[in-house]
Backbone bond lengths (Angstrom), bond angles and torsions (degrees), N, CA, C in turn:
res aa  C-N    CA-C-N  psi(-1)  N-CA   C-N-CA  omega(-1)  CA-C   N-CA-C  phi
1 M - - - 1.592 - - 1.396 111.43 -
2 A 1.294 120.43 142.03 1.458 126.33 177.72 1.538 111.71 -71.22
3 S 1.200 118.80 150.23 1.596 122.55 -174.83 1.530 102.46 -74.85
4 Q 1.155 113.21 142.07 1.637 118.28 173.23 1.481 99.49 -103.15
5 T 1.406 106.34 151.72 1.515 123.17 170.24 1.412 115.53 -104.75
6 N 1.349 121.74 155.08 1.328 118.31 175.59 1.501 106.01 -107.36
7 S 1.238 119.92 176.34 1.457 130.58 -176.51 1.499 114.43 -59.63
8 K 1.374 115.60 -32.57 1.469 118.86 175.14 1.430 112.60 -69.41
9 T 1.292 123.16 -30.74 1.329 125.00 -167.90 1.566 115.94 -122.73
10 E 1.387 111.33 17.35 1.588 112.99 -176.09 1.489 108.52 -60.47
11 V 1.230 107.51 140.54 1.505 117.70 -170.92 1.573 109.38 -80.07
12 I 1.420 117.50 -32.61 1.383 124.06 176.00 1.539 109.24 -143.72
13 S 1.372 113.27 173.00 1.365 119.51 176.23 1.565 103.57 -135.28
14 L 1.308 119.20 151.76 1.434 127.36 176.51 1.527 111.30 -111.38
15 T 1.359 114.76 135.88 1.417 119.19 174.06 1.522 107.71 -74.87
16 E 1.300 114.56 168.65 1.517 124.28 178.30 1.660 106.67 -58.26
17 K 1.340 111.53 -50.78 1.453 118.42 177.31 1.510 116.78 -61.04
18 A 1.295 117.94 -38.57 1.428 118.85 172.52 1.510 113.02 -61.21
19 A 1.399 117.86 -52.98 1.344 122.33 178.00 1.576 115.02 -56.72
20 K 1.330 120.79 -37.86 1.390 119.79 170.45 1.434 115.42 -57.77
21 K 1.318 118.66 -46.57 1.403 125.84 -174.38 1.537 107.33 -71.57
22 I 1.244 119.33 -32.78 1.485 119.90 177.78 1.590 107.95 -66.77
23 R 1.349 111.95 -52.07 1.514 118.13 176.38 1.451 112.52 -50.19
24 A 1.351 120.46 -50.17 1.406 123.56 -174.42 1.532 108.86 -68.20
25 Q 1.375 120.98 -38.47 1.487 121.25 -179.20 1.633 109.71 -70.70
26 L 1.195 115.23 -35.22 1.537 116.34 177.89 1.432 112.98 -65.44
27 E 1.411 117.21 -38.84 1.464 120.95 177.67 1.486 110.87 -71.42
28 R 1.279 115.60 -34.73 1.425 117.60 -178.44 1.533 109.26 -70.37
29 D 1.445 118.66 -32.81 1.372 123.92 -179.08 1.600 110.30 -81.87
30 G 1.234 121.42 -3.01 1.464 132.93 -178.51 1.448 113.81 69.98
31 I 1.468 117.55 27.39 1.479 123.53 176.72 1.496 107.60 -126.34
32 P 1.340 114.63 69.28 1.530 120.20 -175.78 1.613 110.04 -58.97
33 D 1.270 115.34 -29.18 1.493 122.99 -176.55 1.472 111.38 -85.12
34 G 1.269 121.68 -7.31 1.525 127.48 -174.83 1.331 114.96 -70.53
35 C 1.299 118.83 -165.02 1.364 118.47 -176.08 1.720 109.61 -151.14
36 L 1.252 118.29 163.63 1.444 119.89 172.33 1.579 105.54 -92.30
37 R 1.360 116.69 121.58 1.534 120.43 -178.74 1.672 102.22 -97.21
38 I 1.349 112.23 134.30 1.513 114.80 178.11 1.587 100.77 -121.34
39 K 1.377 105.96 136.67 1.508 113.87 -174.92 1.610 103.02 -134.65
40 V 1.185 118.23 171.43 1.450 128.80 173.08 1.478 112.00 -134.53
41 S 1.344 114.90 129.43 1.439 119.13 -176.55 1.572 111.29 -128.48
42 A 1.298 122.48 155.29 1.421 122.73 175.52 1.552 109.69 -67.20
43 G 1.330 116.34 140.16 1.483 119.16 173.63 1.510 104.00 142.55
44 G 1.372 111.14 -168.93 1.492 128.50 -179.65 1.482 109.21 71.13
45 C 1.306 108.24 -179.20 1.515 116.31 -174.81 1.574 113.92 -72.40
46 S 1.322 118.03 -17.03 1.479 120.62 -177.30 1.487 109.99 -109.36
47 G 1.276 121.96 -9.97 1.551 121.43 174.29 1.551 110.97 122.96
48 M 1.376 119.04 -35.06 1.509 118.98 177.39 1.548 107.49 -134.09
49 N 1.368 118.86 152.42 1.364 123.13 174.92 1.366 113.28 -120.76
50 Y 1.320 120.37 145.81 1.499 125.21 172.94 1.557 109.34 -82.33
51 E 1.433 114.95 134.00 1.496 107.87 -179.87 1.544 100.90 -127.75
52 F 1.268 118.17 140.34 1.437 128.86 -178.46 1.604 110.39 -115.85
53 E 1.385 116.26 136.51 1.408 111.16 174.97 1.660 103.05 -150.04
54 F 1.340 111.43 152.63 1.425 109.03 178.35 1.538 104.20 -104.05
55 A 1.425 113.11 136.05 1.478 121.43 -170.25 1.566 111.29 -129.07
56 K 1.170 119.06 152.52 1.581 122.76 173.45 1.480 108.52 -67.75
57 S 1.273 118.42 -34.66 1.552 115.84 -179.53 1.596 106.61 -155.02
58 P 1.353 118.67 158.54 1.387 125.12 175.30 1.559 111.05 -67.48
59 Q 1.346 115.36 164.16 1.442 121.92 174.05 1.625 104.17 -81.91
60 L 1.305 111.56 165.86 1.519 118.08 177.37 1.496 112.78 -55.76
61 T 1.294 122.78 -42.05 1.363 130.39 -176.20 1.478 118.01 -89.18
62 D 1.404 119.29 -1.71 1.327 116.77 -174.40 1.533 111.89 -78.13
63 Q 1.309 119.42 157.95 1.454 126.15 174.32 1.511 105.52 -100.04
64 I 1.371 108.36 127.84 1.503 115.04 -173.14 1.534 109.03 -98.62
65 V 1.271 114.44 138.74 1.522 120.11 171.00 1.492 107.51 -125.57
66 E 1.319 115.32 134.84 1.529 118.56 176.56 1.512 107.14 -117.16
67 S 1.374 111.45 129.30 1.529 119.96 -178.08 1.475 109.12 -153.36
68 G 1.303 115.44 136.99 1.499 125.39 177.29 1.607 109.83 48.39
69 G 1.371 109.41 41.12 1.490 112.13 176.43 1.429 122.87 79.75
70 V 1.406 114.39 3.55 1.480 120.08 179.83 1.609 109.69 -127.77
71 K 1.338 111.38 167.09 1.492 118.02 -179.79 1.397 108.58 -111.72
72 A 1.322 116.45 143.61 1.367 123.15 170.76 1.635 106.56 -123.64
73 A 1.259 119.13 128.87 1.524 125.24 -178.05 1.532 108.33 -106.45
74 V 1.235 120.12 115.35 1.489 126.48 -179.69 1.631 109.42 -97.66
75 D 1.238 116.19 112.17 1.459 123.13 176.71 1.604 105.97 -48.40
76 A 1.304 113.78 146.52 1.480 116.82 -178.51 1.461 114.09 -60.77
77 K 1.471 115.49 -40.61 1.527 116.66 176.38 1.462 114.65 -67.90
78 A 1.307 117.84 -31.59 1.371 123.99 175.64 1.534 113.83 -66.17
79 A 1.212 114.62 -41.78 1.451 119.32 176.83 1.426 118.42 -48.55
80 F 1.305 117.67 -39.17 1.466 122.90 179.02 1.439 110.48 -64.14
81 F 1.395 121.07 -40.04 1.419 121.51 178.57 1.433 124.93 -88.22
82 I 1.333 114.83 -10.83 1.477 122.90 -175.09 1.565 110.33 -120.24
83 K 1.254 119.12 -2.98 1.540 114.69 179.34 1.447 115.13 -45.75
84 G 1.360 115.35 132.66 1.560 117.73 -176.59 1.372 115.43 86.76
85 S 1.334 120.46 1.65 1.528 115.79 -175.55 1.501 107.82 -94.21
86 T 1.326 109.32 165.06 1.462 121.29 -176.67 1.535 107.31 -118.24
87 V 1.332 115.84 125.56 1.443 122.56 177.72 1.534 109.82 -96.66
88 D 1.299 121.09 128.96 1.486 126.87 -178.04 1.521 104.25 -131.37
89 W 1.424 110.17 160.74 1.542 119.18 175.78 1.515 103.94 -100.83
90 H 1.314 111.92 133.04 1.462 113.56 175.62 1.561 107.51 -124.14
91 Q 1.322 116.58 130.77 1.573 121.34 177.32 1.462 113.74 -137.58
92 T 1.274 116.87 125.73 1.507 125.24 170.61 1.502 108.42 -126.66
93 L 1.318 115.65 178.72 1.477 120.78 171.53 1.507 110.14 -60.66
94 M 1.209 122.39 -27.09 1.497 126.95 -170.97 1.554 114.78 -91.31
95 E 1.388 113.02 -31.95 1.469 117.76 -169.19 1.630 107.28 -160.49
96 A 1.265 112.59 160.09 1.444 123.27 -178.75 1.571 108.65 -153.29
97 G 1.222 116.98 136.46 1.443 121.88 176.51 1.514 115.40 167.93
98 F 1.395 117.06 170.67 1.468 119.16 174.45 1.512 106.95 -73.22
99 R 1.381 110.19 146.24 1.524 120.79 168.74 1.467 112.45 -123.37
100 V 1.147 116.86 143.04 1.540 126.23 179.09 1.496 116.61 -112.81
101 K 1.307 115.98 114.84 1.499 122.58 176.31 1.556 100.45 -91.73
102 N 1.435 112.71 101.92 1.451 119.76 -178.25 1.562 108.03 -103.03
103 P 1.252 119.75 120.85 1.425 122.84 173.97 1.517 114.93 -73.06
104 N 1.289 116.66 -20.99 1.527 127.32 179.18 1.537 110.37 -78.44
105 A 1.334 122.09 -19.80 1.424 122.79 -172.70 1.501 111.87 -77.48
106 T 1.286 114.35 131.54 1.567 119.19 177.70 1.392 108.04 -97.06
107 A 1.385 120.72 -14.64 1.536 121.83 -177.06 1.524 102.77 -153.72
108 S 1.313 121.05 154.29 1.386 125.73 170.50 1.475 108.76 -154.69
109 C 1.495 119.51 165.18 1.351 120.35 -179.76 1.446 112.29 -90.46
110 N 1.200 123.15 172.15 1.449 122.20 178.94 1.452 117.72 -68.26
111 C 1.410 114.57 -27.66 1.433 116.92 179.61 1.537 109.67 -79.70
112 G 1.326 125.57 -8.06 1.302 130.02 179.76 1.532 119.68 65.50
113 T 1.393 116.98 25.54 1.410 123.07 175.47 1.545 113.19 -109.07
114 S 1.369 114.12 -1.15 1.456 118.73 -177.16 1.421 109.80 -138.44
115 F 1.349 118.34 142.76 1.590 123.54 -178.58 1.448 112.62 -151.25
116 S 1.420 113.10 168.20 1.454 114.14 174.87 1.543 103.95 -137.43
117 T 1.282 113.27 153.57 1.547 118.86 173.26 1.545 115.74 -111.96
118 F 1.295 113.80 10.56 1.510 115.94 176.94 1.510 112.07 -129.31
């Protein structure tokens, strides 16, 4: 079973727009009880990339956040780098995607998908 977080130590928060988008995509994918998994990988112009995927269930070591009737599962490695972050949904005529406001990031790229903490 994935570890649950409490409100004092939640690793991330979701905006209302992000929760609505997650709910809609999970329903479209046929996994209404699924979650958005958030990971961090090496790469990108600032050193680390945010990765998002829709999954049927969280991994055993994920930290789970529930907000707006949806679940977000944060990979254990990612939790270290994004603790305290807010995930939002951003959409314009030119682009659409999740954006992370990360208080731990010391630098980030203009597109918002890459960051650094050193």
